[in-house]
Steps between C-alpha positions, in 0.01 A plus 500: 500500500650788307702757686481759220359837596214617289542838338235728662276660247293817555143471604243533218462868416136615550341654198277808496130437446387434146226730361131436532321406184348849485822690573774553759448412862629830627444419869708186471771679307516773769518242772785328314693828484658582838570863409136585465465455873680821566404760240317586179782397266467678169858482371507190277678700234783553744510165669182297542425302817607133467266227608572283804577216259762708315656597830507139613664385182790741562541436872464126459783480254725725712428260790593206280825677395580541870464121547661373178706779357421717198621270224336198655168669558500625138560144382232360722238739353635516142172369358301774683738768370466363150123543526549872544610531139192306389268719701658825358474364153134405540415853626634670188436234239860397447711185536702433817830508311424864397494619866794625705460571871677810623497729802314795352339642186790739466746210495286327237504818292877542519574137417269516198625832375864382546432194292363711208840657457367832371746724323537857382213614276253231613159659555302413816139617509377539862155587632448789735388247764851355525622444860779704649764222520437404136511869389828556687653191330384625156644851569829344601508280189433809294794675655739201517401288198359762269155348462227728370222534759157623391219547753168447336220744575172413678159557359216691665412194711852476635583179311787473249410673172470196267508728193828647614640149566397385162668792335818451702516135397521593135872559571727216626482451876675260737238488778159624617447510875186574697374470854171318513398706806723791618600562857347845490140433413230245433555519121486174304697510176360325185781241493342264254461782238858612569628138464319465170654814354847396622469150368391626163805717485721212621607686816500318837274626779627524858206508739540621853226310684623606846172671593267271303599141553268362766222751450451494119530220252835480320538263199828524318358332192196730465706809581785391265764562771868430441595581860298530822641624833305490823548501881358270753432749783219701348172358364638149499521525882832323508799579725728795439817403316322300238427553131472331168622540146344360182697500174342370178696196356560664166637817665700293744670317210654831382590652836752388756544610863747791535630350830450118495507315835560142598127459539434581134819389324749214499873569487581225252872568417777728603378778270149395417154473655143421393183658637217273608218473244212656699443833669687388810806623321401846648503368854782499759601215726434681821140559589261452787320169459274590789382811318455313175282249677301782644459644151381160380233488766383856402495397127286195584263711702451738209440206267252340742303819538510584133646827376170591328319488836785696667473764220122532542521543874793738500375725223154513655655622830710749310200642316316519838790696650525740201127566526527553873796742464300700252259583775762618755548877498855599446608169344615493143530172314820478285442176309473536119169405341647164386544391863364151535719325758508468878715811540335836589690828530385831641596829664356709781493866404770713662670204670814301437390141428753379749309679774178351373643152517654562848160610626332192355769270633432641851139393460586143390520530120804383305555707183806654345597789272669500162731791408558638155855362526345153471320587177624817328362398167153466655471712817756751384321531167171566681645757741453287813778514759367209701170306547346293774447139388263237626518152345254221575510122500295192575522551877336843474123540516251775435514574877868593461423736211206665679709537819770685302248728341346569839832576653594747224151658519513536882844658493403742220184594691704579810757684290241715321292552809795649680592715198150635464433573869333844515702636795846415383709362216694186595809365328663167577854381517616172364382341826152635463540746780291817471676832507200721475513874432231766501379591152680799369776478753819357347624270772866389485633170381700375789792260500361154473616254766768284350631751249800716529321800360146629464314275259152489357328161510226534252252784578152454373375705212345816621704507821645835597804333636804576287716201406867484421406592146323813616812683616739701298859391437704501818213570729471294815182356622368676812535320833407579861790742484399703194120521452376825371190708569177326417629158579252267658760373747507645852729774631719381782627706785703781351457670165548303181676666206317521165589232249802606298354342187133509447346191340388537145151400401590272209751244393796573287458424131542127443499410865300198612194554705307256714781249492634301791860550619630226720695646791872444495664338802564773758847640541660470837640847479399774744181702439528876476359659812158657453502880497154496659633343817355688803744753639723389789745216561502243226494228766172593669284612204366332194219536248347178626551282805389139467434301817529125474739295285281213407384442142269804486735750661795378297308524179379849585849618588643377172219646291526840670877519477502392138259782420743754652388528859742506788391216726581391856392143562451393858444162669490433872685173476841410370528371138395136468279496803221241540231706673291634212273370221746494206747237620531155345630364175193495286153644445206415273363709215171421340222646289224308680323749724153504659361803313546677164597824678843354556572403134639831383741531793609132471583577132702801617678280754617244245631779277677668791691181576615492134621858535691409813653197328611720207650760735684251719599257228367214718224250451272544797169338389464141377173384355390163644121517472278482810215304641268642763272238646205476734222262586237489229222750578711699745463877465755752390656341195773676303480608135699706262622555145617173346381293797283197475308277747618138519393192695723295721589259217612777266688660789693175542596517137619859529693452828569134573683613816182634653239247625142619508227245585163479334278781614760768438509735205763755404576812294789451260706818447760433227664833561571442868858466612776543754669822591865498616426714809861510630626590153239771460595674826868477417442639153291791628760587765768506228289705263421744774865547590587547136253789483623663820252367764635571847415166676510507879436161660458482878337841514166509685239769420360636824246729351423762239309826461435760235764772506414798284505387131653164589507227754718461807603135584643423841724195525714341769798645307376854463254725317444483123310727266325411176252620246317168487481212753423146365410246767539130411543380856312166480412368848612831654261717295268553803784661697573757233146550379278464812175514302586155358576335835144383550404370159829321439612183671841326499502118494771236520564279191707187492664342187683174460732400216478119462736250337392202286620163384331582165589865461398519132139455607518820699679707232351671192340390279364214723416749770444872484368768735194374682252541780234274650216633718484215742159468679530571875868579462556799278685591188815291439731663249813390340787573258676219314853394572697784339858628489641224716239531771239239578128549447362785717172471684310712749157599623387854417370574845641484849472640854539873574858606572643810649751641255688671778605158634744292300339203323559175674618182328260257332339277760464125487122535473530745202744265328284187554191673367666590173666161466159336538360711218807424284450125538138545395546722191871458410580131534849551348597747778628211708843643582622700796409851591774700320400838651238626733438873500248759630385827361219748558193594307335838552136428437244758395121476469386292198867417440551825313800731507533862613678691230495876432523839665417526866166680538567860596878457454577541135877471566474165662449186291459137604491143379420257771279220636545282187330210671742236400475541127681830436852386402399433139392865473832633640656667194161623382415658838846654506431671170150604619644667806756681280213619282306624802809673640533687168143626539344266247172325552458126486128437468569133429592460869196679647359166617809463720506852640488567877151644444385161363612354839293759681789734591357834388581747783835663540678251724768739628867450546672175593608374837736716695421821315 
């Protein structure tokens, strides 16, 4: 018997499904693409989603390298690596020896250009569609080598002007270069016609097929190409860090690599070397064999499907999207008329495309933007600073396109509806937060949270709100401290001086309007004291007192202080206490809600988290996708923008870590995710301090009452006075606002963090945010293992609890109940209990909130009773409370007002008054 150990080979790599006879099997292609489980991915022109087979080819080889070593694994699979050259050659109509494998299209370009050895006076004719990296290289060669660079004009359709090219080729030229499809639009250049003209003139053609290979046919013989460069990560669906280079044999014979490597040359004598005969002379020895094998799988998939079928599907979807965008008010298509690829570009009027893309990303759509700096000869020529770009592939369907059009339409409808409201004019910041002003009354532009100075964040056309461009040189934006007569904001106790610099009614010449300015990170320097502070000791008076230091109170304190108000922030417990509703490491955010009335405010919430992330410089929200399940036929299902209903089998594909039995269905929310709750509270406290918030932990409010033009607040540490009182007291709301004691109830909630022997099954992307409405038990909810903590589970109901009594520890019965549910729905949660915690929900009728001014007490505001789902709205509610404190209206929150809860009579002062 032999004692030799067999060399372990990788398992057979699965292949993506082949096309149906009649066309592509889109459902099968989507199922074979893991990334489509989490979002509407429309960024193939950036980096397309690889198939599961491509992913497996990469990871399998890395595993083999870990067993054998890198050299040995490469030797074991040398035949498979060799087939990559054959697949690439088949795709473009070339011979395998004409192909070099590189790490990017830019590397391919540089190797090819270096081999041409261009010299001073050589003319290079470039199309206006040329990619940025290629253009930069040409500009450098102009400056350092003295080549003559001529950028050819485009015709009325956007394509290269063939007449101008023909004229230019009447004089000697060294090279013609063109991008088949640019990065900045869906344009398709007439490469075959260009190649014919160049060949007739005896000039080589360098084709940049980066954005075309994989979505459009490329044949180097028909197109008369001397050089082709392409990347693997885009429409080929290969891994990042891969690319290919084709060089025609005749051209290769008269060009040598500028920097030969041991891979492409042999050091034959002390002072001599010979390059290898084929295109591999342009390669280097060091490369990722795993990535090359992944590229080979992606090439084979494209060949199996057929590029013609891919082209037909992708271009049909792109035309559907262009047609849909034409019907969305406020959307401007920016593709030239010769657009015929899977790339679609557009703009939303009066909005930075980056904000458009951020908003779409928050709703589960993956798009990107292209700045003019990536295409000056195209976008710059057309006067476009930046465009939003969607790019489609085989895993996209008409449903994805229609969902994107619907999302843009819905947002535009909300935007325009707010702007055209008859009673007020509403402008929005970059976070989508209304800052309404009465028509004809020039309300101030306040300092935006997160910026060191007052900043406009994109007022809508027609808004009376002046932006940073509306003020004269040297004028400061008005704040709480310097509002002038006629301002819509309230007058606090004590007279306010007139604004020293009245706002002008129009922008300065040449100033941008309707653009989005991203807030700069806040400076930690001290804030100038407000001159409108009520008279008296600085320690016992403030423009606003905020009660409660949970997510809502902390957000409100930051927003108010950043807008110029002096703020005292009170909490009855020491910092870091465990008695309220905002404790714990993580929270869930989702778009799936029971009724459409929530959609607008959910949109605002997502944008407000982005604003907080920008201001704090921290990532606070991670998109994981979400599944919300219940027994089939059970009432009360969720819905929302971008959400879809799935059966238990599809749910298992989306989240293998969650086990649903037959008879359950679920709502898939690709935009759902996890909030870093601890990080958010820490960030808000730091931002508040940076803007001068006077934070007083361990200070209990005993009562309050109106006191002249302000409010008196009695605490266990003395009496305070304020112009506005904001109550965010969570479970203790009933004590301070007695009218709410009866309709609100406080319940005990228990959470467990569980370990696992297969932790990856409980982490994204194999598990995201979830809930399961368990018959006869209740709603089980969970957050995936995240940030070092195990998967978190809990039930969203519990027994009543007196908030005046400290919460007791988790009981054995509470622990066992949750462990039983974990074993049923999370089989991988088989580890120990890592942490057991309690918190409190303040429940309101119909699980609504109470947000707004207290009836009969215009100087008292509240945000409370968030019924276990209010953390996700924290920054948005903080901004809303700041708006209300400034005297602005927020009609978008009328459905959450105290009146909507039945509190309509003046409730009177709080306890102890």
